[in-house]
All heavy atoms as an XYZ file, in Angstrom:
688
protein
N      57.088     50.849     98.423
C      58.437     50.868     98.993
C      58.373     50.683    100.508
O      59.180     49.946    101.062
C      59.050     52.256     98.594
C      60.467     52.396     98.998
S      61.441     51.309     98.037
C      62.998     52.024     98.177
N      57.419     51.368    101.122
C      57.307     51.292    102.569
C      56.996     49.856    103.009
O      57.549     49.334    103.966
C      56.249     52.266    103.070
C      56.248     52.385    104.575
C      56.989     53.265    105.286
C      55.506     51.639    105.517
N      56.720     53.111    106.616
C      55.805     52.088    106.772
C      54.591     50.586    105.382
C      55.252     51.596    107.948
C      54.014     50.079    106.539
C      54.377     50.547    107.761
N      56.101     49.184    102.284
C      55.710     47.811    102.629
C      56.872     46.833    102.399
O      56.953     45.844    103.116
C      54.494     47.394    101.787
N      57.756     47.136    101.437
C      58.885     46.254    101.256
C      59.913     46.360    102.342
O      60.607     45.388    102.674
C      59.558     46.546     99.889
C      58.739     46.231     98.656
C      59.420     46.668     97.401
C      58.525     44.699     98.593
N      60.072     47.568    102.925
C      61.044     47.787    103.985
C      60.472     47.496    105.381
O      61.236     47.513    106.350
C      61.581     49.214    103.926
C      62.353     49.531    102.639
C      62.734     51.000    102.631
C      63.554     48.619    102.470
N      59.231     47.239    105.515
C      58.581     47.015    106.777
C      59.180     45.804    107.520
O      59.456     45.879    108.719
C      57.077     46.873    106.635
C      56.241     46.641    107.886
C      56.404     47.833    108.826
C      54.808     46.458    107.522
N      59.391     44.676    106.872
C      60.034     43.547    107.619
C      61.381     43.892    108.181
O      61.705     43.430    109.314
C      60.143     42.453    106.532
C      59.139     42.796    105.503
C      59.054     44.279    105.501
N      62.210     44.686    107.491
C      63.505     45.051    108.030
C      63.343     45.923    109.276
O      64.131     45.769    110.236
C      64.304     45.791    106.994
N      62.351     46.746    109.270
C      62.123     47.617    110.439
C      61.564     46.816    111.624
O      61.876     47.110    112.778
C      61.149     48.739    110.098
N      60.762     45.810    111.359
C      60.168     45.016    112.442
C      61.055     43.926    112.944
O      60.879     43.435    114.061
C      58.816     44.359    111.946
C      57.693     45.345    111.668
C      56.510     44.545    111.176
C      57.296     46.089    112.930
N      62.096     43.544    112.212
C      62.953     42.435    112.616
C      63.590     42.649    113.974
O      63.629     41.744    114.806
C      64.023     42.190    111.533
C      64.873     41.028    111.910
C      64.379     39.714    111.749
C      66.167     41.154    112.415
C      65.161     38.618    112.100
C      66.938     40.095    112.756
C      66.437     38.805    112.619
O      67.211     37.755    112.941
N      64.150     43.827    114.198
C      64.845     44.047    115.482
C      63.854     43.958    116.681
O      64.179     43.427    117.711
C      65.563     45.394    115.487
O      64.652     46.454    115.358
N      62.670     44.512    116.484
C      61.657     44.430    117.606
C      61.236     42.989    117.862
O      61.151     42.589    119.048
C      60.461     45.271    117.225
N      61.052     42.194    116.821
C      60.613     40.809    117.023
C      61.754     39.915    117.464
O      61.537     38.976    118.225
C      59.997     40.282    115.739
C      58.550     40.668    115.588
C      58.179     41.743    114.819
C      57.540     39.954    116.216
C      56.870     42.132    114.677
C      56.216     40.332    116.079
C      55.868     41.404    115.294
N      62.984     40.209    117.029
C      64.134     39.343    117.418
C      64.472     39.546    118.895
O      64.926     38.616    119.567
C      65.354     39.630    116.512
O      65.813     40.916    116.723
N      64.233     40.727    119.451
C      64.441     40.953    120.867
C      63.468     40.097    121.715
O      63.781     39.712    122.819
C      64.258     42.431    121.199
C      65.330     43.311    120.675
O      66.422     42.789    120.314
O      65.149     44.539    120.591
N      62.313     39.853    121.163
C      61.303     38.999    121.853
C      61.491     37.517    121.601
O      60.778     36.699    122.119
C      59.898     39.426    121.433
C      59.490     40.853    121.724
C      58.137     41.169    121.104
C      59.413     41.062    123.239
N      62.406     37.164    120.703
C      62.648     35.810    120.322
C      61.577     35.264    119.360
O      61.419     34.087    119.249
N      60.935     36.146    118.681
C      59.859     35.769    117.771
C      60.170     36.263    116.342
O      59.295     36.783    115.671
C      58.513     36.375    118.239
C      58.109     35.985    119.637
C      57.678     34.541    119.745
O      57.145     34.001    118.780
N      57.930     33.919    120.863
N      61.379     36.010    115.885
C      61.748     36.477    114.574
C      60.894     35.898    113.459
O      60.706     36.508    112.395
C      63.239     36.178    114.321
N      60.346     34.715    113.681
C      59.491     34.076    112.656
C      58.202     34.861    112.434
O      57.569     34.740    111.384
C      59.151     32.645    113.071
C      58.408     32.566    114.369
C      58.947     32.454    115.633
C      56.980     32.687    114.593
N      57.963     32.460    116.576
C      56.756     32.615    115.939
C      55.935     32.810    113.721
C      55.478     32.709    116.483
C      54.641     32.878    114.271
C      54.440     32.825    115.638
N      57.790     35.690    113.375
C      56.528     36.439    113.272
C      56.635     37.726    112.478
O      55.621     38.408    112.272
C      56.029     36.734    114.686
N      57.833     37.993    111.974
C      58.026     39.228    111.175
C      57.210     39.193    109.889
O      56.517     40.192    109.580
C      59.507     39.437    110.847
C      59.684     40.575    109.873
C      60.276     39.753    112.114
N      57.205     38.067    109.179
C      56.448     38.032    107.928
C      54.972     38.061    108.095
O      54.289     38.849    107.387
C      56.886     36.771    107.124
C      58.302     36.826    106.539
C      58.623     35.564    105.792
C      58.428     38.017    105.611
N      54.372     37.335    109.015
C      52.913     37.470    109.182
C      52.514     38.863    109.660
O      51.517     39.415    109.212
C      52.557     36.423    110.276
C      53.669     35.426    110.245
C      54.880     36.185    109.793
N      53.272     39.439    110.562
C      52.986     40.794    111.036
C      53.119     41.832    109.931
O      52.265     42.734    109.799
C      53.919     41.177    112.215
N      54.124     41.656    109.106
C      54.319     42.569    107.947
C      53.174     42.445    106.980
O      52.668     43.425    106.430
C      55.638     42.282    107.244
O      56.692     42.517    108.126
N      52.736     41.193    106.745
C      51.660     40.959    105.802
C      50.335     41.583    106.303
O      49.624     42.222    105.533
C      51.434     39.460    105.624
O      52.600     38.852    105.094
N      50.016     41.440    107.587
C      48.805     41.995    108.132
C      48.880     43.521    108.084
O      47.910     44.199    107.671
C      48.596     41.491    109.565
C      47.463     42.239    110.273
C      48.261     39.987    109.542
N      49.980     44.111    108.500
C      50.104     45.545    108.457
C      50.014     46.101    107.049
O      49.380     47.152    106.801
C      51.432     45.996    109.118
C      51.447     45.951    110.630
C      52.866     46.210    111.144
C      50.519     46.944    111.192
N      50.680     45.426    106.090
C      50.597     45.923    104.686
C      49.165     45.813    104.180
O      48.719     46.699    103.489
C      51.559     45.071    103.831
N      48.483     44.741    104.495
C      47.118     44.562    104.049
C      46.213     45.692    104.563
O      45.417     46.265    103.866
C      46.561     43.194    104.491
C      45.139     42.930    104.095
C      44.874     42.566    102.778
C      44.143     43.035    104.996
C      43.563     42.314    102.410
C      42.832     42.782    104.616
C      42.530     42.406    103.298
N      46.387     45.961    105.885
C      45.597     47.058    106.477
C      45.920     48.410    105.872
O      45.035     49.185    105.509
C      45.826     47.088    108.019
C      45.177     45.846    108.632
C      45.251     48.357    108.603
C      45.537     45.652    110.104
N      47.194     48.694    105.700
C      47.591     49.986    105.129
C      47.191     50.135    103.686
O      46.772     51.224    103.249
C      49.079     50.226    105.302
C      49.506     50.423    106.795
C      51.010     50.443    106.895
C      48.939     51.661    107.318
N      47.299     49.075    102.914
C      46.838     49.157    101.505
C      45.324     49.291    101.426
O      44.811     50.000    100.548
C      47.293     47.937    100.692
C      48.755     47.949    100.360
C      49.521     46.800    100.471
C      49.390     49.099     99.909
C      50.888     46.792    100.116
C      50.734     49.105     99.587
C      51.486     47.960     99.708
N      44.622     48.662    102.341
C      43.146     48.844    102.419
C      42.760     50.266    102.738
O      41.862     50.834    102.125
N      43.465     50.898    103.707
C      43.219     52.293    104.058
C      43.545     53.179    102.880
O      42.800     54.135    102.604
C      43.999     52.708    105.326
C      43.947     54.183    105.557
C      43.434     51.944    106.566
N      44.611     52.880    102.182
C      44.984     53.692    101.018
C      43.920     53.595     99.901
O      43.545     54.600     99.316
C      46.346     53.244    100.477
C      46.811     54.083     99.318
O      46.812     55.318     99.456
O      47.212     53.516     98.292
N      43.422     52.405     99.667
C      42.374     52.228     98.652
C      41.086     52.921     99.081
O      40.400     53.570     98.242
C      42.108     50.730     98.413
C      41.078     50.476     97.322
C      41.494     51.000     95.976
O      42.699     51.072     95.671
O      40.591     51.285     95.161
N      40.748     52.848    100.314
C      39.561     53.568    100.804
C      39.726     55.078    100.631
O      38.764     55.742    100.238
C      39.327     53.226    102.301
C      38.129     53.920    102.985
C      36.845     53.489    102.318
C      38.149     53.621    104.446
N      40.885     55.600    100.919
C      41.141     56.995    100.724
C      41.058     57.397     99.266
O      40.465     58.475     98.943
C      42.517     57.354    101.293
N      41.502     56.559     98.371
C      41.395     56.835     96.928
C      39.923     56.860     96.510
O      39.520     57.721     95.741
C      42.133     55.761     96.117
C      43.619     55.829     96.308
S      44.261     57.240     95.454
C      45.140     56.411     94.166
N      39.092     55.927     96.996
C      37.702     55.934     96.651
C      36.966     57.170     97.175
O      36.110     57.688     96.516
C      37.028     54.654     97.174
C      37.468     53.406     96.530
C      37.162     53.366     95.030
O      36.108     53.809     94.614
N      38.053     52.790     94.235
N      37.313     57.604     98.391
C      36.697     58.780     98.942
C      37.155     60.034     98.208
O      36.416     60.998     98.110
C      37.010     58.901    100.422
C      36.293     57.847    101.303
C      36.798     57.953    102.722
C      34.828     58.032    101.223
N      38.393     60.034     97.771
C      38.975     61.204     97.083
C      38.374     61.380     95.716
O      38.104     62.490     95.253
C      40.474     60.978     96.942
C      41.288     62.214     96.993
C      42.792     61.873     97.053
O      43.334     61.655     95.941
O      43.335     61.756     98.144
N      38.179     60.295     95.021
C      37.662     60.334     93.639
C      36.330     59.579     93.607
O      36.150     58.563     92.994
C      38.637     59.648     92.702
C      39.971     60.316     92.647
C      40.944     59.643     91.712
O      40.512     58.829     90.894
O      42.129     59.926     91.891
N      35.337     60.166     94.265
C      34.044     59.571     94.425
C      33.349     59.327     93.074
O      32.698     58.307     92.907
C      33.163     60.432     95.295
C      31.754     59.959     95.598
C      31.798     58.666     96.365
C      31.020     60.988     96.349
N      33.492     60.236     92.159
C      32.736     60.125     90.910
C      33.280     59.083     89.935
O      32.674     58.771     88.940
C      32.656     61.503     90.231
C      31.885     62.465     91.036
C      32.496     63.507     91.667
C      30.519     62.343     91.194
C      31.746     64.417     92.436
C      29.779     63.183     91.934
C      30.390     64.246     92.559
N      34.465     58.509     90.237
C      34.954     57.470     89.392
C      34.190     56.171     89.568
O      34.210     55.321     88.705
C      36.436     57.232     89.606
O      36.670     56.736     90.918
N      33.514     56.018     90.723
C      32.783     54.780     90.980
C      31.276     54.938     90.682
O      30.544     53.959     90.700
C      32.979     54.257     92.406
C      32.512     55.305     93.437
C      34.392     53.873     92.620
C      32.549     54.749     94.877
N      30.803     56.175     90.448
C      29.389     56.432     90.147
C      29.232     56.291     88.627
O      30.101     56.697     87.856
C      28.980     57.769     90.651
C      28.927     57.971     92.124
C      28.572     59.399     92.503
C      27.952     57.018     92.775
N      28.065     55.839     88.183
C      27.790     55.730     86.744
C      27.419     57.101     86.143
O      26.311     57.316     85.724
C      26.664     54.726     86.666
C      25.941     54.925     87.939
C      27.007     55.257     89.003
N      28.362     58.004     86.100
C      28.090     59.366     85.635
C      27.683     59.406     84.160
O      26.871     60.235     83.770
C      29.281     60.259     85.888
C      29.575     60.519     87.359
S      28.158     61.214     88.267
C      28.127     62.819     87.580
N      28.240     58.539     83.369
C      27.946     58.539     81.930
C      26.439     58.175     81.767
O      25.777     58.778     80.912
C      28.854     57.577     81.186
C      28.653     57.676     79.678
C      29.052     59.043     79.115
O      30.050     59.589     79.489
N      28.182     59.538     78.224
N      25.944     57.228     82.486
C      24.544     56.865     82.398
C      23.644     58.003     82.826
O      22.608     58.297     82.202
C      24.263     55.614     83.215
N      24.028     58.716     83.883
C      23.246     59.870     84.346
C      23.177     60.951     83.245
O      22.120     61.492     82.922
C      23.851     60.499     85.598
C      23.730     59.650     86.808
C      24.694     59.791     87.813
C      22.718     58.741     87.001
C      24.617     59.022     88.968
C      22.635     57.972     88.155
C      23.592     58.105     89.118
N      24.365     61.228     82.650
C      24.436     62.249     81.627
C      23.643     61.878     80.373
O      22.980     62.703     79.778
C      25.892     62.528     81.261
S      26.828     63.284     82.575
N      23.694     60.586     80.008
C      22.936     60.104     78.858
C      21.429     60.261     79.081
O      20.675     60.653     78.174
C      23.236     58.656     78.548
C      24.676     58.509     78.006
O      25.228     59.494     77.486
O      25.189     57.344     78.027
N      20.963     59.977     80.306
C      19.529     60.130     80.614
C      19.121     61.605     80.512
O      18.055     61.923     79.996
C      19.231     59.563     81.971
C      19.263     58.072     82.054
C      18.978     57.562     83.464
O      18.952     58.313     84.424
N      18.836     56.256     83.536
N      19.960     62.503     81.052
C      19.643     63.917     81.008
C      19.615     64.400     79.568
O      18.751     65.160     79.155
C      20.651     64.693     81.832
C      20.467     64.407     83.327
C      20.537     66.207     81.586
C      21.545     64.930     84.206
N      20.575     63.957     78.728
C      20.601     64.322     77.321
C      19.378     63.846     76.582
O      18.766     64.574     75.813
C      21.880     63.768     76.702
C      22.068     64.166     75.229
C      23.294     63.557     74.678
C      22.960     62.458     73.862
N      22.993     61.635     72.976
N      18.999     62.588     76.825
C      17.803     62.041     76.182
C      16.550     62.829     76.576
O      15.674     63.094     75.723
C      17.639     60.569     76.515
C      18.715     59.714     75.894
O      19.388     60.160     74.959
O      18.904     58.574     76.370
N      16.444     63.170     77.842
C      15.271     63.941     78.326
C      15.249     65.326     77.698
O      14.181     65.799     77.270
C      15.273     64.013     79.837
N      16.427     65.957     77.599
C      16.464     67.304     76.997
C      16.100     67.241     75.511
O      15.398     68.107     74.983
C      17.863     67.868     77.186
N      16.626     66.225     74.806
C      16.299     66.094     73.389
C      14.803     65.840     73.206
O      14.215     66.364     72.253
C      17.114     64.966     72.771
C      18.596     65.326     72.566
C      19.399     64.146     72.102
O      18.894     63.013     72.068
O      20.595     64.378     71.761
N      14.188     65.069     74.065
C      12.742     64.770     73.977
C      11.990     66.090     74.165
O      11.046     66.384     73.432
C      12.356     63.749     75.012
O      13.080     62.535     74.768
C      10.863     63.445     74.941
N      12.347     66.843     75.210
C      11.680     68.125     75.456
C      11.883     69.149     74.314
O      11.008     69.929     74.061
C      12.109     68.694     76.772
C      11.652     67.965     78.029
C      12.272     68.526     79.274
C      10.161     67.991     78.135
N      13.024     69.068     73.689
C      13.337     70.070     72.636
C      12.464     69.874     71.402
O      12.162     70.803     70.690
C      14.800     69.979     72.274
N      12.053     68.657     71.103
C      11.252     68.417     69.892
C       9.750     68.517     70.143
O       8.992     68.495     69.190
C      11.600     67.039     69.268
C      13.022     66.984     68.812
C      11.251     65.917     70.219
N       9.303     68.624     71.390
C       7.854     68.719     71.625
C       7.358     70.121     71.344
O       8.064     71.100     71.586
C       7.562     68.373     73.112
C       7.837     66.966     73.569
C       7.555     66.788     75.013
C       7.038     65.961     72.747
N       6.168     70.204     70.859
C       5.532     71.511     70.620
C       4.847     71.979     71.941
O       4.781     71.229     72.909
C       4.476     71.392     69.510
O       3.414     70.522     70.027
C       5.040     70.860     68.213
N       4.405     73.209     71.910
C       3.779     73.755     73.131
C       2.542     72.957     73.487
O       2.287     72.736     74.694
C       3.414     75.222     72.899
C       4.648     76.124     72.906
O       5.667     75.727     73.459
O       4.532     77.249     72.365
N       1.797     72.505     72.518
C       0.577     71.741     72.802
C       0.912     70.411     73.474
O       0.260     69.947     74.389
C      -0.210     71.496     71.527
C      -0.871     72.751     70.952
C       0.123     73.613     70.161
O       1.113     73.062     69.679
O      -0.184     74.824     70.009
N       1.965     69.782     72.982
C       2.381     68.486     73.549
C       2.924     68.669     74.963
O       2.688     67.871     75.854
C       3.434     67.837     72.658
C       2.901     67.397     71.329
C       4.007     66.947     70.378
O       5.132     67.465     70.429
O       3.739     66.020     69.576
N       3.650     69.761     75.144
C       4.131     70.062     76.518
C       3.003     70.307     77.446
O       3.017     69.835     78.596
C       5.100     71.257     76.492
C       6.511     71.008     75.982
C       7.260     72.327     75.882
C       7.230     70.021     76.831
N       2.004     71.059     77.027
C       0.815     71.331     77.862
C       0.099     70.029     78.239
O      -0.296     69.844     79.376
C      -0.165     72.260     77.166
C       0.396     73.678     77.050
O       1.325     74.005     77.820
O      -0.105     74.416     76.180
N       0.019     69.118     77.241
C      -0.634     67.831     77.518
C       0.196     66.998     78.475
O      -0.344     66.306     79.375
C      -0.834     67.077     76.230
N       1.523     67.082     78.382
C       2.362     66.320     79.279
C       2.269     66.787     80.735
O       2.245     66.018     81.681
C       3.830     66.389     78.859
S       4.199     65.508     77.335
N       2.266     68.110     80.927
C       2.284     68.668     82.233
C       0.903     69.135     82.691
O       0.801     69.642     83.824
C       3.259     69.814     82.310
C       4.678     69.363     82.116
C       5.402     69.655     80.967
C       5.284     68.588     83.109
C       6.674     69.228     80.815
C       6.582     68.152     82.921
C       7.286     68.469     81.792
O       8.550     68.039     81.582
N      -0.110     68.993     81.879
C      -1.484     69.353     82.224
C      -1.560     70.821     82.686
O      -2.169     71.098     83.716
C      -2.056     68.400     83.273
C      -2.174     66.979     82.762
C      -2.699     66.072     83.775
C      -2.694     64.655     83.207
N      -2.864     63.635     84.210
N      -0.909     71.694     81.948
C      -0.900     73.098     82.249
C      -1.847     73.780     81.282
O      -1.797     73.554     80.079
C       0.509     73.724     82.111
C       1.459     73.024     83.103
C       0.442     75.222     82.308
C       2.885     73.452     82.918
N      -2.694     74.623     81.796
C      -3.657     75.345     80.946
C      -2.850     76.430     80.165
O      -1.936     77.015     80.691
C      -4.731     75.989     81.772
C      -5.602     74.956     82.435
C      -6.650     75.610     83.326
C      -7.408     74.593     84.099
N      -8.303     75.189     85.063
N      -3.243     76.681     78.909
C      -2.592     77.726     78.133
C      -2.712     79.075     78.834
O      -3.689     79.355     79.532
C      -3.283     77.740     76.828
C      -3.916     76.380     76.723
C      -4.214     75.936     78.123
N      -1.739     79.911     78.614
C      -1.685     81.299     79.158
C      -1.619     81.356     80.683
O      -2.000     82.372     81.229
C      -2.878     82.116     78.641
C      -2.892     82.188     77.132
O      -1.835     82.220     76.466
N      -4.062     82.160     76.532
N      -1.161     80.336     81.351
C      -1.009     80.392     82.783
C       0.449     80.254     83.175
O       0.770     79.923     84.323
C      -1.838     79.251     83.481
O      -1.401     78.018     83.006
C      -3.333     79.462     83.244
N       1.321     80.469     82.224
C       2.747     80.317     82.508
C       3.293     81.356     83.417
O       4.184     81.135     84.227
C       3.529     80.269     81.209
C       3.213     79.124     80.298
C       2.511     79.325     79.141
C       3.573     77.840     80.662
C       2.235     78.259     78.298
C       3.252     76.772     79.834
C       2.594     76.995     78.684
O       2.288     75.954     77.872
N       2.848     82.627     83.299
C       3.477     83.740     83.987
C       2.604     84.369     85.043
O       2.679     85.542     85.341
C       3.878     84.805     82.960
C       4.873     84.243     81.972
C       4.482     83.991     80.680
C       6.146     83.969     82.327
C       5.349     83.503     79.723
C       7.057     83.419     81.428
C       6.644     83.202     80.148
O       7.534     82.686     79.237
N       1.725     83.654     85.668
C       0.873     84.235     86.722
C       1.541     84.112     88.056
O       2.314     83.403     88.444
C      -0.467     83.526     86.797
C      -1.341     83.945     85.642
C      -2.707     83.403     85.877
N      -3.521     83.789     84.714
C      -4.737     83.455     84.584
N      -5.351     82.735     85.524
N      -5.444     83.843     83.571
């Protein structure tokens, strides 16, 4: 709405200078800048919408499922931990 009314607001300022033709290019540049700032604010506000969160969660789930099915011996072999040294 604001971008649609911008040319009407700028017309009087540009017509006083005798440059009424410059209203449309000035409105276009201002609208482009303001819409860009608005989009940047949206991206900063909702940061996680642009990150691949589903892929992160799937990797964590796969790792947890892998660890859940391993026996103690297999876990020891994976981490090279000697038995009975867990609580020292």
